C-alpha positions in Angstrom: -33.1 62.8 71.7 -33.0 64.3 68.2 -31.5 61.1 66.7 -34.1 59.0 68.5 -37.0 61.0 67.0 -35.5 61.2 63.5 -34.8 57.4 63.5 -38.4 56.6 64.6 -39.8 59.1 62.1 -37.8 57.7 59.2 -38.9 54.1 60.0 -42.5 55.2 60.4 -42.4 57.3 57.2 -40.9 54.4 55.2 -43.5 52.0 56.5 -46.2 54.4 55.5 -44.8 54.7 52.0 -44.6 50.9 51.7 -48.2 50.6 52.9 -49.5 53.1 50.3 -47.3 51.7 47.5 -48.5 48.2 48.3 -52.2 49.3 48.3 -51.7 51.2 45.0 -49.5 48.8 43.0 -48.8 45.5 44.7 -52.4 44.6 45.7 -54.0 45.3 42.4 -51.2 43.4 40.6 -51.7 40.3 42.8 -55.4 40.4 42.5 -55.5 40.9 38.7 -53.0 38.0 38.1 -54.7 35.7 40.6 -51.4 35.2 42.5 -51.6 33.4 45.9 -49.3 35.4 48.0 -50.4 33.9 51.4 -52.6 36.9 52.2 -49.7 39.5 52.1 -51.7 41.8 49.7 -54.7 41.5 51.9 -52.9 42.4 55.1 -50.4 45.1 53.9 -52.4 47.9 55.6 -52.3 46.0 58.9 -48.7 44.9 58.8 -46.9 48.0 57.5 -49.6 50.2 58.8 -49.0 49.0 62.3 -45.3 49.7 61.9 -46.0 53.2 60.5 -48.4 54.0 63.3 -46.1 52.8 66.1 -43.0 54.5 64.9 -44.6 57.8 63.9 -46.3 58.1 67.3 -43.0 57.2 69.0 -41.2 59.9 67.0 -43.7 62.4 68.4 -44.2 61.2 72.0 -41.5 58.5 72.8 -38.9 59.1 75.4 -36.4 56.2 74.7 -37.3 54.6 78.0 -38.7 51.3 79.0 -42.2 52.7 78.9 -41.9 52.8 75.1 -42.0 49.0 75.0 -45.3 49.0 76.9 -46.5 51.8 74.6 -45.7 49.7 71.5 -47.6 46.7 72.9 -50.6 49.0 73.8 -50.6 50.5 70.3 -50.5 47.0 68.6 -53.3 45.7 70.9 -55.3 48.8 70.4 -55.1 48.3 66.6 -56.2 44.7 67.1 -59.2 46.0 69.1 -60.0 48.4 66.3 -60.0 45.4 63.9 -62.3 43.5 66.2 -64.7 46.5 66.4 -65.2 46.2 62.6 -67.7 43.5 63.1 -70.2 45.4 65.4 -69.8 48.4 63.1 -71.1 46.5 60.1 -67.8 45.3 58.6 -66.2 42.0 58.7 -63.6 40.7 61.1 -60.6 39.3 59.2 -58.5 37.0 61.4 -55.5 37.4 59.0 -55.6 41.2 59.6 -55.5 40.6 63.4 -52.7 38.1 63.0 -50.8 40.6 60.8 -51.2 43.3 63.3 -49.9 41.2 66.2 -46.9 40.0 64.1 -46.2 43.6 63.2 -46.4 44.6 66.8 -43.8 42.0 67.8 -41.6 43.1 64.8 -41.9 46.7 66.1 -40.7 45.6 69.6 -37.6 43.9 68.1 -36.9 46.6 65.6 -37.2 49.3 68.3 -34.7 47.4 70.4 -32.2 47.0 67.6 -32.7 50.5 66.2 -31.9 52.1 69.5 -29.3 49.6 70.5 -31.0 48.4 73.7 -29.3 45.1 74.9 -31.0 41.8 74.5 -30.6 40.7 78.1 -33.1 39.3 80.6 -32.9 40.9 84.0 -32.8 38.6 87.1 -35.5 38.9 89.7 
């Protein structure tokens, strides 16, 4: 269980560092030079932030069981819900942020499976 928690914490911590470095350095650079990066700079907080959120929470509460996959999906969908709530709270709803969050959620599911060496098999009924 210790290796499981450390691995999740390291992934979450690295994603958090990438999120903050991207906001501090990458985003201003892209904006100041007028670079079209296909909305990567705009959605760094949602993409890497989702990865950071999922893996940090899993490092604290995860059990390395099948429930963790449901938990990852719940977290990603919850973050999408948070994005959707920006509109009623006076902000704007950015479809690229929602898409980035969903894509990061799928990435988290795959990364979790690879990181913890769970087999890629489909169970029969």
